[in-house]
N, C-alpha and C positions, 0 to 999 in steps of 0.2 A: 558403104557410105563414106568411110574414110578414104578409100582408094579413089572414089569419084571426086572428092574434094581436092585431093592432091593432084590428080591427073587432069581434072577438068573434062573428063570424057564420060559419056553415058555408061551406065552399068552394063548394058547389053554389049557395048564395044569392048568391055573388059572381060567378056566371056561368062557373065552371070545372068540368071533369069530375073526379070523384073518382078518383085514381090507382089505388086498390085495386079499382076496377071493371074495369080492363083485364084481360083473360084471359091466362092463361099461354100459351095457344095463339097469341094475337096477338103476345106477346113473342117466341116462338120464330120466328114468320114474319118478324118484323122483323130478328131476328138473322141468319137465313139470307139474307135479301135483302141485308143489309150485307156479309156475308162474301163472297157470290157476286159482288157488284158490285165489291168491292175486289180480289178475286183476278183477276177478268177484266181490270180496269184495269191491274193490275201485270203480268200476262202480256202484255197488249198493248204495254206499254212495254218489256218485256225482249226479246221476240221480234225486233224490228228490230235491237237491239244485237247479239244472237247472230248474226243473219244477216250483219251487217256485219263479223264477225270469224270467218272460216272456220277449221276445224280442220286440223291436220296429220294425214294418214293414213299407213298403212303403205306405200301405193303411193309416196308422196313419198320416204320414207326409202329404199325399195328402189331407186328410180330413181337416187338419189344414190350408193348403194352400187355400183351397176353402173358409174356414171361413174368412181368411184374405182378400180374394177378395170381399167377401160380405160386409166387413167393409168399403172398398173403395166405393162401390155402395151406401151404406147408407150415407156416408159422402157427396157424390155428391148430393143426393136427399134431405137430411135434414140438412146438415151443422153441426156445433159443437153442441153437445148435451150430457148431462150426460148419457143418455142411450147408446149412441155410445161409450163413454169413458168406461162405465162399461163392455160392451160386448167385447171391445178390451182387457181390462185387464184380463177378464175371459179367453179369448183365450190364452193369454200369460201364465197364470197359468197352463192351460192344457198342453201347450208345454213343460213347465219346469217340470211338474210332470212326463212326459215320460222319463226324464233323469234318473229316478230310475230303469228303465228297462235296459235289455241288449241291447246294440246298438254299431254299428261300430263308429269309430271316425268321419267319414263323416256324418253319421246320427245325431250324437250328435251336430255337427256344424250346421246342417240344423235346428235342434230343437232350438238352441240358436238364430239362425238367425230369425226364425219365431217368437219367443218370443220377440226379439228386434223390429221386424217390427210391432207387435201388440201393444207394449208399445209406439212406436213412433206414431201409429195411435191414441192412447189415448191422447198423448201429443198434436197432431194436433187438435183433437176435442176441447181441452181446449184452444188452441190458437185461434181457430175460435170463440169460445164462450167468448173470452177475460177473461179467468181465468188463469192469468200468474203464480201464485204460484204453482198450481197443474201441469201446463205445464212444469215448470222448473224441478220439481221432476221427472216427467215421462221421460223427455229428458235425465237427468243424468243417470237414470236406463237403458234407451234404449241404450245409448252410451256404457255402461259397457257390456251389453249383446252382442252388435254388436262386441265389441272387443273380447269377448270370442268366438264368431263365426268366427272371422277373416273375417268379411263381410263388405267390403268397400262400397258396394252399400247402405247398411243401414246406415253406418257412413256418407255417403254423404247426405242421407235424413235427418238425425238428425242435421247435421251442418246447412242445409237449414232451418229447423224449428227453430234452435237457432237464426239464422239471423232474421227471421220474428218476433220472440218473442222480440228480442232486439229492433226491429223497433217499436213495440207496446209500449215498455217502454221508447222510446225516447233515447235509448242508441245507437246512430248512429255509434260511433267508434266500438262498439262490433258487431253491425249489419254487418259492412263492413268486420271485421276480421273473423266472422263466415262464411260469404259467400266466402271469400278467402280460408278458410280452406276446404270448400266443393270442391272447384276447385282443391285443392292439393291432394285429395283422389285418390286412384288407379282407382276407378270406373269412375271418371270424366276424368282421363287420357286415359282410354280405350274407352270410349263411348262419341262421340261428342255431342250427345243429352243432356247428363248430363252436359257436359262442357258448352253447350249453356245456360242451366238454371242457372248454377253457375255464368256465366258472366252477365246474366240479373239481378241477385240479387246483384252482385257487382256494377253494374251500378246504381241500386237504392240506395245502400249504399253511393256511391259517391255523388249522387244527394241530399240526405238528408244532407250531409255535405257541400253542396254548391260547390262541385268540378265538375262543369258541363262539362268541357272538358274531364276529366277522365271518367265521366259517358257516354259521347258520344262515347268514344273509346271502352268502355266495351260493349256498345250496338252493336257496329260494330262487335266485337269479337263474341257476341252471335249469330248474324245473320250468320256470316261465319261458325261457328261451326254447327249450325242447318242445313245449306245447305249441310254439309258433313255427316250428321248422316245417317247411313244405316237403312233400314227397317228390323229390327230383332226383335225377341220376347223379351219382357221386362216385368218386374213386373207390376201388375195392378196399383200400386200407382203412376207410372210415366205416365200413359195413358193420364192424363190431359194436358200434355205439348206438344205443337206443335207451329205452326206459330201463331195461334190465341192467345194462352196464352202469347207468346213472344210479340205480339202486345199489349196485355193488360199491361204487365210489363213495356214495353217501354213507353206506354202512361202515366203510373204513374210517370216514370222518367221525361218525358217531362213536366208534370203538375207541378212537383217540381221546374222545371226551368222556369215556367211561360209561357210555350208555350201551351196555353189552346186550341186553335183551332186545332193544330196538335194532341194534346192529345185526343180531342173529336173524331176526325176522326178515330184514331187508336182504341179507345174504341168501336166504332161501328163495326169495322172489327173484333175485338175480340168477341163481342157478336154474330155476324153472324156465327162465326166458332164454337160456343159451341154446344155440343150434346144436344138433347132434355131433357135428364135426368139430366143435370148439373144445377139444380135449384138454388143452392146456388151461384155459380159463375155468373149466369145470373142476379140475384138480386144485387149482389155486383157491377158488372161492369156497370149495368144500373144506379146504384146510383152514380158511378163515372161520368157517362155522365151528369147526372143532375147537379152535382157539377161543371163540366167544363162549362156547358151552363150558369149557374149562374155567373161564373167568367167572362164570356164574356158579361154580362149585359142582357142576355136573360131570364128574370125571369119567364115569362109565359111558355116558352118552357121547362125550368128547372122544373117547378111545374108539368107540364103534364107528363114529364118523371118520376118524383118522385112518382106521383100517380100510374104509372104503376108498380113501384117497390113494393109498399106496398100491391099490390094484389097478389104477388108471395108468395108461401108457406114458404120460408125461410127469409122473410122480417124482422122477429123478432129475427133472429140469431145474436149473438154478433157483429161480424164485420160489417154486413150490418146495424144493428140497430144503432151502433156507428156512422157510416158514415151518416145515415139519420138524426141523432140528430145534427151532425155538419152542415148538410145542412140546417136544421131548423134555427140554430143560424145565419148562413151566410145570409139566406133569410131575416130574421128580420133586419139584419144590412144593407143589400144592397137595399132592397125595402120595407121599413116599410110602412104599411098602403095601399100598392098597392092592386089591384085586385088579382094579383097572390098570394100575402101574405095571403089575406083573404080566397082565394080558398084553400090554403094549411092548414090554420088554421081550416077550416071546414071539413077537411078530416075525413073519418071514423076512429075513434080512436081504434076500435077493431082490425084494421089491422096492426098497428105499435105501438111501444112503445112510 
């Protein structure tokens, strides 16, 4: 166009092709050629990138869920142990490693939730083994992961563990506050079973503080909530809780209030309701029965029960071992030099710490 204006001559005289002579069909062919070649080139560049970043499938998530369920079974059978803690943390690492792969928002949330649950299991193993420092670290991490997952069930679980850890440390105000925080979660508001467990732990917190009327009220709330709990599928970690476990927690609350006879009766009901594979809980609650019998002046019956405890496979686990050491101290104080005390002193030392 510039040369035409300067020379005053038609474009064809200057050796160029007139643009208006190009057909519409030719333009369409050129456009298709460009679009096709561009799309092909783009696809060729994108395909290797997708191949280099595999996606997370339902199979991966299901495999991790099965692993988490096995952790619960190991805990029931063996109690708190460094091997259980290590396996739980390894499962959490595997769940978090899958975040590097392509995944939907829902799948990413499930992976964070699984990781949070596994770290919570590691924390619980430390609580059961009475290793409070490691337990605290795991609980803080588990709460962060549960927040990333927006998983109120795991948040409920972690608050419950924080309440139990505070109880071990003698921090009873914190114990009560953590139990109340578990009740405030969305999971507890939606599921009466979880609400029942939260109320039972709140009752224990009140009892530790000497607030026995408040403890009695919370126990009543726990019973009422459990009666309303529907029979629906739930995670394996909550399978321990039912009427038997509520009886056990209520018995601990009553024992703190000095109602030893009632506490002993409820502990027996709790033990009768345990599954055969719940070795740790069986040893722990039998230990409580021995303690309550001793508190009622029945030294020989208490020693007979305690001798049953030390034959169980988890007698040497942290919480049970701690309880039996307290039993030994109480027996030496309540019945020094008695036949029952000598019988306990002569127990097989290989079976208990």
